[in-house]
N, C-alpha and C positions, 0 to 999 in steps of 0.2 A: 232680407232672406237669412234663414238660419245657416250658419257656417258648416255644421257637420251633423250628419245623421249616422248613428250606429244601428245597423240592422242585425238582429239576433234571432234566427229561427230556433224554436225550442219544441221538443216533443218529449214529454215525461221526464223532465229534469227538475223535479220539485226540490231536490236537495242542493242543487247547484246555483239556482237563479239568484238567491239573496247574496251569497258571497261574491258572485260575479258582478252584480250591480254595485256592491260596495266598493269593489276594486275600481270599477269604471268611474264612479263618483270621486274616489280618492285621486285618480289620475287626471280627470277632465273637468271636475267641478260639477256644479248643478245650476249653471246659468242657462235657462231655457230660451234666452234671446239668441244664443249662439249654438246650442246643443240640443239634440233630441236623441233618446235611446228608444228604438222601436223594436219591441219584442213581438214576434209573430208566433203565436201559439198554434202549432200544427195539429189541432185536434187531440190534445193530451187527455189521457184518461185517469191521471193521478191528480194531485192537488196543484198542479202547475197554474191553472187558470185562477184559482183562489189566491195563490201567492202573488201572481202578477197584479191582481187587483189591489192587494195590500202595498205592493211596491209603488204602484201609481199614486197611491195616497201619500207615501213617504217621500218620493222623489218627484219633483215637478217636471223633470226632463223626460220622464218615462211615458211612452205611449204604448198601447197594447192593441193588437189585432188578433182575434181568435177565430179559427176555422170551425165550422160545424163538425167536420170529421177530418181525419188524417189525409193529407193530400201529397205529402212528400216534401223533401227539402228544397227541390227546385221551385215548387209552387210557393212555399213559405218565403224563400229568399227573394224571389221575383216580386211577390206581393209587397214585401217590404221596400224594394227598390221603387216600385210604382207609387208608394205612399210617402216616400222620403221627401222631406222639405229642405234638406241641406244642399248647399253648393257642392260639398263633397259627401260621398257615401262610403262608409267602411263596414264591411261584413265580417262577422266572426261567429264561431260556433258557440252554442250555449252549454257545452260540456266542460268548460273551464280549462281546456288544454291550451287555448290561445291566451296570451298574456296581455291584458289591457295596457300595460306600460309600453308596449310596442306601438300603440295607436298613434301617439304624437309623431313618431318617426315616419309612419306611413303617410300621415297627413302632410308632413313637411315635404316629402317627395312628390306629393300630388301638386305642389306648386310648380314642379318641373315636368311631370309625366301625367298623362291622362288616365293611366291605369298603373297600380302598384300591387305587386304580388309578394307575399311573404314566402320565405324559404326556411323550412324547419331545419336549422343547422344541426341540432342534436335532438333527433326525433325520439320521443318517449313512448313509442308504441311497442307492441310485441314483435319478435323477430319475424314471424310469418307475415304480419301486416307490412313491415318494412320491406321484406323481400318481394311481396306482392306488388307494392307500389313501385319498386325499382323496375320490375318486369313490365308493369303497365306503362311507366314513363318511357322505357326503351321502345316498346311497340308503338306508342303514341307518337313519339318524335320521329320514328322511321316513316310513319304514315303521313303525319301532318306537317313535318318539318318546322314545327313551332320553336320558339325560343324560351318557353316557360320551364323553369327548373323544377318547381314543385307545385303542380296544378292542384294537388290535394290539400294544400294549406288553405284553410278557410279564411285566414286573415288577409283580406284584400281591400284595396281602396280604389275608388272610381270618381271621376267627375260625373255628376249626376246626368248631365246632358248627353254624355256618350252612351249611357245605358239605353237611351231612347232610340239608338241606331239599330237595336237588335230585335229580331223576332224570337221569342223565347219558346222553349219546348220542355217537356219532362226530361230531366237529366241535364238541362242546359247549365245548371250551376257549376258543373265540373269544367265546362269549356268556355265560360264567358270571357276570360282574358284572351284565349286563342281566337275566338270569334271577333273580338274587338281589335286584336292585332291584324286580322285579315282585313278589317275595315280601315286600316291605316293609323290606328291610335298608337301613340307612343307608350311604351311599357317599361316601367322600372321594377327592379327586384331588390329585396332587402332581407338579410338574415334576421329571423325573429326567434324568440324563445318558444319552446314547446314543452308543455308540462304533462306529466302522467295524469290520466283520469283517476280521481280519488274517490268519486261517488257515482252512482248510477251505472248504467249498462250501455256499452256501445251498440249502436243500431246497425252496424255494418260488419260484414265478413268478406273475406276475399272472394269466395264463391258468389255471394250475393251481389257484390259490386260487378264482378265479371259478367254475370248473366244480363246486366242492364247496360253496361258501358260499351260492350263491343259493337252493338247496333248504333249507339250514339256516335261512336268513333267513325263508323262508316258514313253516318249522316253528315258529320262535320267535314269529313273528307270530300263528300259530294258537294257541299256548299262551297268549299274552297276551290274546287275545280270548275264549278258552274257560275260562280259569282261574276257579275259584270266588271270588266276591267278596261277602262278607257281614259285617255288624257286629252284634254282640250288644248289644241294648238293656239287658236284664237277664235274670237267671235266677231263677225262682221255685221254691222247694222247700217241701215240708211237713216241718217239723222237730218231732219228738216231744219233749215237755218232761217232765221228771221232777220230781215234787213233793219227792222226797227229795233 
């Protein structure tokens, strides 16, 4: 089995894919017996698909899945999870703000935890985005009582088998660590580097995220309240004994 799959959803990131892949190769190497880098092209309308084809020719570890049309980050990320071949799966954004040099630290922690979440210690986004995230975290933790410090950090690691526990839905990518924590998975957290976006355009605004996430938050709250919760004391069975 491959040791590690990197899942990278991308949408119209033609300027950032090549330098990101070069960084990943510099950090993790190009041994396809232990590594695969799975780009999920979410229906890009620029040159992303063409560039990914060239990357696949250049790097033996690269795999590419391309959607017919844009389906959203949840669909792209979860499609990547379902096609991952690695024992461990690490997700990161394709916008270059996650630092590939942090991936080995996440993988190391996966030896101890089933889920590892990055924490953007020095976040390099605009002030409105940072304030919006702080407010969203405050509300989310009041409602869900979860332990995740920075749910918005895309750099996360998972044991592949725990991802099979979940029923995914549109918007699920924001809540996967919380849903797995509800399932009893061990969760580790680590500070990671966060870089300013240098090229391309962000696909999210505070208002745009708010309009989608409030209903998702209520859905996750409902799941937490209604999930089955039981502990087996013991199981008694009748065992036939043979004298012979």
